[in-house]
C-alpha positions as CSV (number, residue, x, y, z in Angstrom):
1,X,4.0,-5.9,9.2
2,X,4.7,-9.6,8.8
3,X,1.3,-10.3,7.2
4,X,2.0,-7.4,4.7
5,X,5.4,-9.0,3.8
6,X,3.8,-12.4,3.2
7,X,1.0,-10.9,1.1
8,X,3.6,-8.9,-1.0
9,X,5.7,-11.9,-1.5
10,X,2.8,-14.1,-2.5
11,X,1.5,-11.4,-4.9
12,X,4.9,-11.2,-6.6
13,X,5.0,-15.0,-6.8
14,X,1.6,-15.0,-8.6
15,X,2.7,-12.1,-10.9
16,X,6.0,-13.9,-11.9
17,X,4.1,-17.1,-12.5
18,X,1.6,-15.4,-14.8
19,X,4.5,-13.6,-16.6
20,X,6.3,-16.9,-17.1
21,X,3.3,-18.4,-18.8
22,X,2.4,-15.4,-20.9
23,X,5.8,-14.6,-22.4
24,X,6.4,-15.8,-25.9
25,X,10.2,-15.6,-25.6
26,X,11.5,-18.7,-23.8
27,X,14.4,-17.0,-22.2
28,X,12.1,-14.4,-20.6
29,X,10.0,-17.3,-19.3
30,X,13.0,-19.0,-17.8
31,X,14.0,-15.7,-16.1
32,X,10.5,-15.3,-14.7
33,X,10.6,-18.9,-13.4
34,X,13.9,-18.1,-11.7
35,X,12.4,-15.0,-10.0
36,X,9.4,-17.2,-8.9
37,X,11.8,-19.7,-7.3
38,X,13.7,-17.0,-5.5
39,X,10.5,-15.4,-4.2
40,X,9.3,-18.9,-3.2
41,X,12.5,-19.4,-1.2
42,X,12.0,-16.1,0.4
43,X,8.5,-17.1,1.4
44,X,9.8,-20.4,2.9
45,X,12.3,-18.3,4.9
46,X,9.5,-16.1,6.1
47,X,7.6,-19.2,7.2
48,X,10.6,-20.1,9.3
49,X,11.7,-23.1,7.1
50,X,15.3,-22.1,6.3
51,X,16.4,-25.5,5.2
52,X,13.6,-25.7,2.6
53,X,14.4,-22.1,1.5
54,X,18.1,-23.0,0.9
55,X,17.1,-26.1,-1.0
56,X,14.6,-24.2,-3.1
57,X,17.2,-21.4,-3.8
58,X,19.9,-23.9,-4.7
59,X,18.1,-26.4,-6.7
60,X,15.1,-24.6,-8.3
61,X,16.5,-21.1,-8.7
62,X,20.1,-21.9,-9.5
63,X,20.4,-25.4,-11.0
64,X,17.1,-25.6,-12.9
65,X,17.6,-22.1,-14.4
66,X,21.1,-23.0,-15.5
67,X,19.9,-26.2,-17.1
68,X,17.1,-24.3,-18.9
69,X,19.4,-21.6,-20.2
70,X,22.0,-24.1,-21.4
71,X,19.2,-26.1,-23.2
72,X,18.0,-22.9,-24.9
73,X,21.5,-22.0,-26.0
74,X,21.9,-25.4,-27.6
75,X,18.7,-25.5,-29.5
76,X,17.7,-23.4,-32.5
77,X,14.9,-21.0,-32.3
78,X,12.1,-20.8,-34.8
79,X,13.0,-17.2,-35.6
80,X,16.6,-18.2,-36.6
81,X,15.4,-20.8,-39.2
82,X,13.7,-18.2,-41.4
């Protein structure tokens, strides 16, 4: 059961990473990266490293995502210039 949960989490991490790279919309890519970070923190928790999981969730998933979203809101997109 534990191995299946690890494999499922790792598969979802891989899928969200591929989605983040393949999306053309930057906001969708940022959301995929946030999902990747949350899944990575879940994997750290499953590997019995709760301190690393909390740091990953707080810094990578929350803070970095907020910085990316704020940056995207303050810049103009190529579609808006036309």
